[in-house]
N, C-alpha and C positions, 0 to 999 in steps of 0.2 A: 573514212568510214572509222580509221583509227582513232581521230582527234575527237568523233563524234561520242565514241564511246567513254573515253577517257573524261569527255565534257560528263557526262551523263552518270560518269559512277561515280566523280568525284562531288555532282552535285547533291546527290542521294545521300553520299558519308555527311558534306558539309552542312546539311538540312537535317538528317539525323542527328548530328551531334549538337546544335543549336538544340534540338526539341529535347535531348537528353539531361542537356544542362537549365533545363525549363525558360526559355529564354524565346520571346516574340522578336519576330525582325526587326521591330522598334525600339525595342529593347537592345540588339546586337548594334542597329544604327547608332545609337547615342555611345555608347562604350567604344565604337572601333573608330566612328566619323564616315564611315563609308556611308554612299548614297543608299538610301533605301531599293531604288531597280535595278543598281550593280549586287549588291546581297538577291536580289530574286532572282536576278538572270544566273547568277551565281547556282545558285539554290536547282535550278531548274535546268540545269548544266545547257543553258543558251551560250556561254561564254567561260574561258578559263582564266580565273582570275590572277591577277601580278602577284609574285611573289610575296610584297610586303601585305596585298590585300588579306592574302591568304592566311600571312603569320598574323594580321591583328585580328580577322576572324577567330583563330582557333585560340590565341592568348587572351582573346576578350571573354572567353569563356573559362578560363585560369589552365587552360592546356598548354600546351609545347608542341613545338612544330620541328619535327625531326626531317631536314633532305637529307639523301643516303644517294650514292652516285658509285655505281658497282663497273666493274667492266675485269678482263681477264689481266689486265694490267696496273688496274688502282680500287683503291675502294677510298671513298672519302665521307666526310657528314659533318651537317653544321644541325644546332638546335639552335632554335629562337625561342626563348622567353618572354615573361612580361617583362621580364629585366634586360633586354636586347640578346644578344649575342653572347 
């Protein structure tokens, strides 16, 4: 159940992000090198994207992906931009 909610929420977020940047799926595919069926599955919440695919998706729209890991004993983050880490 938890994974399904994560996939669904992330899919909606990715679709909204792409649309906010005025891109159709086919345009995103050209910019990222991802396959159109994979983008469709991500946006529909059918699969969780690999981190590199997620970074490609976000940076293709000019954005930056930030991954933050938090626990009571640790806080760390990683920023991914078009230029890499």
